N, C-alpha and C positions, 0 to 999 in steps of 0.2 A: 425508566429510561428518560434522561434528559438531554437536553441539546448538547451539553458538553459531552455526552457519550457517544453523539453522532458525527461521522466524518462523511463529508463530500468528496466523491472519489470520480475523477474525470479520465477520459481516454482521449488526450488532444490528438493522437495518431489519426484519429477517424476524421478530423477536419477542425482545427482550431489555431488561431493566431494567438500571440502571447496576450493580446488585448482582451480576447474572450475568456482566457484563463484569468485575467486579472479581474475583470467583472464579476465572473463567478467567486473567486476568492474573496474580494471585497464584500461581496452580498453575503456570502457565507459568514464572513466574521461580523458584518454589520447585523446580521439575525442571532447570532450568538453560538452557531455550530463550533464543535470543539476542534475540529480539523479539516484541513483542505488537503487532499491527495492527488496525485497524478500517477498514470501508469508510465512504465519506460519502454516505449517501442518506438520503432523508427520506420514501420511499414504498417499502412492501413489493414484492416479486415474487412471482407464482405463487399459489397457493391459500391459503397460510398466513395466520393472522389478523394478525399483525403486531403484536399487544399485547404490551406497554402503547403502544406506538406509537414512532415515530423518535425519536433522540436526536441532538444535534449533536456532530460528531467533535470538534471542537477543546475543546467543553466537558466531553466525558467523558475525554478524555486529558489535560486539565487536572487533573481530580481523580485519574486515575491517576497522574499526576506524584506527587501527594502521597501515595497511597495504597499505592506500590511504591517500590522503592529501587534495583534494579539494572539490570532488563531495559529495552530501549530501546522506544520506543512511536513507532508512526507511523500515517499515513493511506496507504491505498491504493483509490482516490486522491480527495482533495479535489476538487470540481469548481470551476473558476474562475467559473462562473456563479452561484455561491451568495454570495460574498462580494466586497467591494471589495479591491482589491489592497493599499492602504496598510492596511486594516483587518486584513487577513489576515497582513500582514508583522508588524504590531503583537501580535496575538494569538499568532501562532506563536513570536515571541520570547519574551513572556511565559510560554508553557508549556515552552520550552527552559529558562528561568530556574527555572520552578517544578520541574523534573525534574532539575536539576542538569546539563543538557546532555545530554538522551536523547532529543531528538524526531528525527524523520525525516518529511519533508513530500514526501509524493506529491501530485501536482499534474496535473489533465487538463482536457481542454475540456467535460467533461459530456456526456451522452448520452440521459438517460433524460427524455424530454419529459413523461410523465405526472406524474412528481413536480414538475416546474416548473410545470404546469398546477394541480396540487394545492394548490399552496403560493404562487402569485402570482409566481413567479419568471420573469423573461422568459427566452425561449428562442430564441436566434437561429439561421439556417442555419448548417452546420457550417463553413463557411470563415470565418464572423465569429466563431465561437465559437473556434476556432483564434487568429484576431486577438487576441481578448481573453485566451486563455492566454499568447500570446507576450508581451504587455504587462503582464500579471500577473508573469510569470517576471523580466522586465526591472526591473520595479519593485520586487519582493520582494527579489532578489538586490542591486540597486542600493541600497536602504536598509539592508540589512544591513551592506553592505560599506564603506559611506561613513563615513570617520573621524569620530570624535567631536571636534566643533568646525567641521566642514565641513558643507555642503549638498548635497542630491541634486536634481537636475531632469531631467525624461525628457519626451519629446513622442512619443507613439505613435500607432497607428491608432484605437485607442479610449479613451484617456486620457492624461492628462499630470500630471506633478507639478512643482510651483514651490517651490525653495528649501526643500526638507525638511530637518531636522536629521537625520533617519533613526534616530530613537529609537524605542523601546528598543532596545538590542543583545542578541542571544542570547548564551548563554554560548559556544556553540560557533562558532568563526570562520573562515572569513568568513560561517558560518551553519550551520543545520541541513541536512544532506544533503537534496538536492532529487532526487526521484525521478520519472523520467516513463516511461510504458509504453505498450505499444501495438503494433499490426502497420502501421501507416500507412506507405507507402513513401517519402513525400516530407518533409513538415513535421515528422513525429514524429521520425525520426532527426535532422534538423537541429536541433531543439530540444533532444533531449537531448544531441547533440554540444555544444551551445553553454553548456547551463544544468544538466545534471543531474551528479549524483554516481554515480547508479544507473539503469540501464535495465532494465525489468521487461516480460516476456512472459507475460501471464496466459492460463491456460487454453487452452494450445495444444500441440501435439505437440513432439517434440524437433525436428522439421525446421524447424516454424514458429518456434521459438525461434533456431535456427542461422541461418535466413534474415533475420529479423528483427534479430539482433545483428550480421550481417554488414553489413547497411544502416547500422548506428550506427557501426559502425568505419569504414566508409568515408567517412561524414559527419564523422567525428573528424579523418581524414586530410586531408579537404578544407580544414579550417580549421586544420591545424596541431596538432592536440591528440593526444596519445598514446592510443591506444583503451584501452590497459591502464588509464587512470587512471579509468575507469568500472568499477563494478561490475555485473556482468550476472547477472539473476535471472529466476526463473520463478515461478508460482502454479498450483498443482493443488487442487481438492477432494480430501480426505482421509477415507478410512474403512478401517480395518484391524481386522482380527480375529484372535485366536489360532487359530480354526478357520473352516470356511465358514459355521457357522451364527452365530457371532458377526459375521463381517462382513456377512451378509444382514441380521442384526437392524440393525446400523448403517446399511446402506444405506436399508432400509425406513424408517428413522426420520427420513430427512432426504428422504425421496420420490423415491429415485432406483432405477432398477433396476439389479441389481447388474450384469448383462453391461455395461450402457452405461457405468456407474462404473467399472468395470474397465478399459474401452477409454479413457476420457477423463480419469480421475483418477489419484491415488496411492492405489490401492484394491485389497482383497483381503486375502489371508491376510499375515501379517507379512513373509513372504519376498516375496510378490510386490509388497508396498508399498515395501519396502526396494530392491527390483530397479528399480522404476520411477524412485526418486528417484535410485538409481546412474547410470541411463542419463542423466537430466539433468545430473548431476554431470559425467560423462564429456563430455558436449557442452557443457561450460565454464560451467554455472550454479554461481554462487559463493555463493548465498542462495537456499534454496528456502521460498516461502510455502506453507504447509498451510492451506487453508481448512477451518476447523472449523465446522461449521454446527449441530451439536447442542450448544448451550453447557450444557446439563445434564449432559453425560457426560464428567465429569472422569476417570473411569477411561480414557478414550479417550486423553487427554494422557499419562496414565502409561505405557499400551501404546507409544504412538508414542515416547516418552523412553527407556524402559528395553529395548524389544525392537526397535523398527523401526530407530531412527536408529543403534544399535550395528552394524547390519549394513549401513549405508551407505557 
């Protein structure tokens, strides 16, 4: 696995300004990482302050589209509950244009009820949220792929579209890669097989990745899609150190116990961190998302790029 196969993944709702994100994105680009991703949340989690407050994922990616030049940009993942499908299709197409075709769009059903309650966003039961997600996927991909001069119509469970011109068009055709993730046994594999370019398994074991990916491959075969036409990826929290003291310092800085982080993340010494990434690579992971939680520690990115990844 090389740097082009590694995405730096951030959680700005935990406390980050745009300048913080820009510094990480530019350092990741300069070092040669393949992608910079951010979450899509409007409320912090845990005991952190969350200051200066949440930022909108698509707004910040639009700015990064102009403030970077090569690195791919994406969300892991946007919540379908946050935005109307048509508006999201327009916004994402525009960000793709602004970036010269570097956007990747992760999309999910949403799960964090407290952030919905905190910002007056309706939060339906899980089954209904998956209905919304499925309609969003159908509408967004339908609008993007409709030829110029033709119109798109759609009738779904939660929304409908009538005679849309499907504009604007993204640079990437038929559209930016769609990422669907999770370990759900039924609807998640089916939606990934039908709509996704990439399937992601976040914060799980190698076994969890293998089991979830097998479900997606089976769903692809059911609809006659080549399972190899998807990219299979995973995400882990990262905390690496040149020695034990440096690792412990980084684990403490993000509020994690070193032993727990070693067990559940890509963490420990350089050799240990690289070994974890190799295990996922050997299980079929084609891109690894490394979740960097301390955005002030740019030296951590240097270490990952120069010492961890070359040993993967």
